[in-house]
C-alpha positions in Angstrom: 0.0 0.0 0.0 1.5 3.3 -1.0 1.4 6.5 1.1 0.2 9.8 -0.3 3.1 12.0 -1.4 3.5 15.7 -0.9 6.5 18.0 -1.4 7.8 20.5 1.1 10.0 23.3 -0.3 11.5 25.0 2.7 14.6 25.7 4.8 16.5 23.4 7.1 16.5 24.0 10.9 19.4 22.4 12.7 17.4 22.3 15.9 14.8 20.1 14.1 11.8 21.9 15.5 10.9 23.9 12.4 11.5 23.9 8.6 12.1 20.7 6.6 12.7 18.7 9.8 9.3 19.6 11.2 7.7 18.9 7.8 9.2 15.4 7.7 8.0 14.6 11.2 4.5 15.8 10.6 4.2 14.1 7.2 5.3 10.7 8.5 3.2 11.0 11.6 0.1 11.5 9.5 0.8 8.6 7.2 2.2 10.4 4.2 5.5 10.3 2.4 7.0 13.8 2.5 9.5 14.8 -0.1 11.8 17.8 0.5 13.5 20.5 -1.5 15.9 22.5 0.7 16.0 26.3 0.0 18.2 27.4 2.9 20.2 26.1 5.8 19.6 28.0 9.0 21.8 27.9 12.1 19.2 28.4 14.9 17.7 27.2 18.1 14.3 28.3 19.5 14.6 32.0 20.2 17.8 32.6 18.3 18.8 32.7 14.6 22.6 32.8 14.1 22.9 32.6 10.3 21.3 31.7 7.0 22.9 30.2 4.0 20.7 30.1 0.9 21.0 27.4 -1.7 21.6 28.4 -5.3 18.2 29.0 -7.0 18.9 26.7 -9.8 19.7 23.9 -7.4 16.5 24.5 -5.5 14.7 24.3 -8.8 16.5 21.1 -9.7 15.3 19.5 -6.4 11.7 20.5 -7.1 11.9 19.3 -10.7 13.2 15.9 -10.0 10.7 15.2 -7.3 7.8 16.2 -9.5 9.2 14.1 -12.4 9.6 10.9 -10.4 6.9 10.9 -7.7 3.1 11.2 -7.7 3.1 14.5 -5.8 -0.4 15.2 -4.6 0.2 18.5 -2.8 2.9 21.0 -2.2 3.8 23.1 0.8 6.3 26.0 0.6 8.0 27.5 3.6 11.1 29.6 3.8 12.0 30.7 0.3 14.2 33.7 1.4 15.2 35.5 -1.8 13.5 36.8 -4.9 15.6 34.5 -7.0 14.5 31.4 -5.0 10.8 32.5 -5.2 11.1 32.9 -9.0 12.9 29.6 -9.4 10.3 27.7 -7.4 7.4 29.3 -9.0 8.7 28.5 -12.5 8.9 24.8 -11.6 5.3 24.8 -10.3 3.7 26.1 -13.5 2.5 22.7 -14.6 1.5 21.4 -11.2 -2.3 21.0 -10.9 -2.6 20.1 -7.2 -3.1 22.2 -4.1 -0.3 24.5 -3.0 -0.1 25.6 0.7 2.1 28.7 1.2 3.5 29.4 4.6 4.9 32.9 4.0 7.9 32.4 6.4 9.1 36.0 6.9 9.8 36.5 10.6 11.0 34.0 13.2 9.1 33.7 16.5 12.0 35.5 18.2 11.7 38.4 15.7 14.5 37.8 13.3 13.8 38.3 9.6 13.7 35.1 7.5 13.2 36.6 4.1 14.8 39.4 2.1 12.6 42.4 1.8 12.8 42.3 -2.0 11.4 38.8 -2.1 8.0 39.9 -0.7 6.8 41.6 -3.9 8.0 38.6 -5.9 5.9 36.4 -3.7 2.9 38.5 -4.4 3.5 38.7 -8.2 4.5 35.1 -8.9 3.6 32.6 -6.2 0.4 34.0 -4.7 -1.6 33.6 -8.0 -0.8 29.8 -7.7 -1.7 29.5 -4.1 -4.5 27.4 -2.7 -4.0 28.3 1.0 -1.9 31.1 2.6 -1.1 30.5 6.3 0.4 33.7 7.8 0.9 34.4 11.5 0.2 37.7 13.0 3.5 39.4 12.0 3.3 38.0 8.5 -0.3 39.2 8.2 0.7 42.8 9.0 3.8 42.6 6.7 1.6 41.5 3.8 -1.1 44.1 4.6 1.5 46.8 4.7 0.0 48.4 7.8 1.1 49.2 11.3 -2.4 49.0 12.6 -2.6 46.6 15.4 -4.5 43.3 15.1 -5.8 42.8 18.6 -9.0 40.7 18.3 -10.3 37.7 16.4 -12.5 40.1 14.5 -9.4 42.1 13.5 -7.8 38.8 12.4 -10.7 37.9 10.3 -10.9 41.2 8.6 -7.2 41.0 7.8 -7.7 37.6 6.3 -10.6 38.9 4.2 -8.4 41.6 2.7 -5.7 39.2 1.8 -8.2 36.7 0.3 -9.5 39.3 -2.0 -6.1 40.6 -2.9 -4.5 37.2 -3.7 -7.6 35.3 -4.7 -6.8 32.4 -2.4 -8.0 31.0 0.9 -6.2 32.5 3.9 -5.8 30.8 7.3 -5.0 33.6 9.7 -3.3 32.1 12.8 -4.2 33.7 16.1 -1.5 32.2 18.3 0.2 35.5 18.8 -2.9 37.4 19.9 -2.6 36.5 23.5 -5.4 35.6 26.0 -6.6 32.3 27.4 -8.1 31.2 24.1 -6.5 30.8 20.7 -8.6 31.5 17.6 -7.7 30.6 14.1 -9.7 31.8 11.2 -10.0 30.4 7.6 -11.5 32.7 5.0 -12.3 30.9 1.7 -12.1 32.5 -1.7 -15.9 33.0 -1.7 -15.6 35.0 1.5 -17.0 32.2 3.8 -15.3 32.3 7.2 -14.6 29.4 9.5 -13.4 29.8 13.1 -11.8 27.3 15.5 -11.1 28.2 19.1 -9.4 26.2 21.8 -7.9 26.9 25.2 -4.3 28.1 25.1 -1.7 25.8 26.5 0.1 28.0 28.9 3.8 28.0 29.8 5.0 26.5 26.4 7.6 28.3 24.3 6.7 27.3 20.8 9.0 26.8 17.8 8.0 25.4 14.4 4.3 25.4 14.9 3.6 27.3 11.7 5.8 24.9 9.7 4.1 21.9 11.3 0.6 23.3 10.7 1.1 24.1 7.0 2.8 20.8 6.4 -0.1 19.0 8.1 -2.6 20.8 5.9 -0.6 19.7 2.8 -0.5 16.2 4.1 -4.3 16.1 4.6 -4.9 17.6 1.2 -2.6 14.9 -0.3 -4.8 12.3 1.4 -7.8 13.7 -0.5 -9.5 15.9 2.1 -11.2 19.1 1.1 -9.7 22.3 2.4 -11.9 23.0 5.4 -11.6 19.5 7.0 -7.9 19.5 6.1 -7.4 22.7 8.1 -9.6 21.5 11.0 -7.7 18.2 11.3 -4.4 20.0 11.1 -5.4 22.5 13.8 -6.3 19.5 16.0 -2.9 17.9 15.3 -0.9 21.0 16.2 -2.9 21.7 19.3 -2.1 18.1 20.5 1.6 18.7 19.6 1.7 21.8 21.8 -0.2 20.3 24.7 1.9 17.1 24.8 5.3 18.8 24.3 8.3 17.9 26.5 11.4 19.7 27.5 14.8 18.9 25.9 17.6 20.6 27.9 16.7 24.2 28.1 14.5 24.2 25.0 10.9 23.1 24.3 10.4 20.7 21.4 6.8 21.6 20.4 6.1 18.9 17.8 8.1 16.0 19.3 5.3 13.6 19.2 5.3 13.7 15.4 
């Protein structure tokens, strides 16, 4: 019996909590076979990014191309693309791909460090967003894409921001509410037709998260590869990441959020 295949195009995290490593763990835990195309190698631990080395764009493209040529890829997830050249190279290789594409617009680390060159953002918008099925920004990424300094303080603010991006990019947007604060975490999915879905759950307190966005977007890609429609794929993935956070354990001085994967 073969497992559903999806492709993660993302960076490598040496602490194994985010990036390609998180995608691999999530994919295998959910019963899929995750392929990978490495865009960058990041020297980091939770709360600290020391350095980023980007792959040559043509080599990133070669990884994507050979995976698509030799495997039955049913869905694609993109994570840290970093530079305009990498965004263009990846988008060019996806032109003939007809399946769902989940874009996690990795721009800012949880600790606040930038994970993308400023010039890459407009290229994202011009080339990759028109091919996107689902965009999964966190609070900081929402504000960066909106181009506004207006604070997003409530779930209603979060939904309105998602509506703006849905209309702008003509794709579904999952606005993640993990950074809003409070005892309850609310995530909001706005579909292309404007329909909104909300999921709320009690926040697990005292946990320092790392890689939750990578894991969530990869889980959505995995569920789409399995054949789920978008709404149930998102709901199942939110349940998966909530469990990952709630059952995390401590490794030395750091929290491994998605260890159970």
